[in-house]
N, C-alpha and C positions, 0 to 999 in steps of 0.2 A: 723274436725281432720286435724290436718299438718301431711304431707308425713314423718315425725319421730315418732310421733303418729301411723301411721297404719302399720308401721315397726314394732312398739315394741309390737303392738298389735300381728301380725302375727308369731312371733317369740314364746312370750308366749303361745301363742296357739299350733303351734307347738311341744315346750316342754312340756306343758299338756298333748297334744293326745301319744308323745311321753311314758310319764313315764304312762298312762292310759295305753297304752299297755304292756310295761313291768311291770306293777299288774298284770293282765289279765295269761301273761305268768307265771309268780312264783307262781300264784294260781294254774294253770293249772298241774303245775310238782309240789308240793307241796306232793300230793298224790300218786306221786313214788319215792318217798327219801328215800332210805333206808341207816342207818347209821350202822356200822361193832363195837363189841363190842368184848371185852373178858370176860370169865366168871367175872374175877379179877372186870373189867371195869361196869361190869351190876351192882356187887354188891356195888362200888363205889359212883357210881353216881344214884341210887336208881332208875332205869328205871320201869317206871310205864308198869305193868301189861298190856297186850291188844295191846302193839305199838310195831309195823313190823319193823324186825330188822337183820342182819344180825350178827350170832355168831360163831364166830373160836376162833381155839384152836386146842388143840388136842387130837386124842380118846382114853380115860383111857382103858389100856391096865387089860382085863377080866371084860368090863363093858357092851361088844357089848352082845346082846339078841333080838332071833327071835322067834317067836311062831310058826307063819304061814307062813313067809319066805314074809307077806309083809307087819305086823304091826312091827316095827323094834325100839329097848330102846339101847338107849348106853348113857355114858357121856363124855363131852365134858370139858378139863380141861387145864389149863395155867400154872401147877402146883402151882399157889398158892389157887385157886379157882376151883372151878365145878359146872357145870349144867345140872341136866337130860334132855337129848333129844327122843320125839318120832317121830319118820317118818313114814309115811305110805304111803309103796312103794318099787319100788327095787331102792338100794343102789349102787351106780357107783360100777362098777368093781376092781377097786384099791382101795376102801375103808375097811381100817384094820386097828386093833388096834395100837395106837401107832406110827399113821399117822395123817399128818395133814388136817383140813377138815374145810369148811366154808357152815354153813348151814342159809340157811333162812326164816324164820319165823314169828311166835308171841310168846311172852311168856304168861307164863299162870298166871295167883290169885298165885298158890301153888308154883312158881317162875321153874316151868318144862319149857321148850321149846318146843313147839308145830311145829315143822319142815315143809315147803311143798316140801322143795328143800334140796339136800344135797350134797356139791360138794365137789371132793377128791381131792389129788395134780395126775397130767398124766404122770408123772414119777418118778422113784427114784433120781433125782437132786431137784428136784422144790417142792417149798412151795409156798401158794398163801403171795404176799409180804405182804396184812394185817395182815396174821397169824406172817409170821416171825419179823414182825419189830415190832409185840404186845410183843411175844414172848422175844424176843431180851431185849427190854425194862423192863421186868420183870425179865432181868439176868440168862434167860434160856439159856442155850448152847444146840446149834441147829448141830453144826458139820456140815464138809466139806459139800460144793452144797446145801443148804439150802438155801432159797430166788431163784428169777428169775436169 
């Protein structure tokens, strides 16, 4: 083997090792990737049941129900479509009807959403960027102070 051929083999071996390492890293983090959807985007894209995702929108007025203080049911809307959400646990203190919310969990076969985490806005002038951008794209007027 000539010196040029040895160098080429070393470079190709290094690139192959780098590609393998990148592939392993991407495979390892693929389970932790969570996509963000609004209710109408879930309907448009036909999200498969059992998929882990984040659902964002506004808590529909009059939809919050809690029988025992632990099991909560509410509806998330983007004014175009709605999704029923079930959450077991304690809701954030700032969780209210008509406020922005992001719920993380799994879409159920019946179209409802089983949330294991619920995030609410942290003050009167903030809405999660994903929710604000999605609602603005749908033509919903959010008023002054919406968004980060």
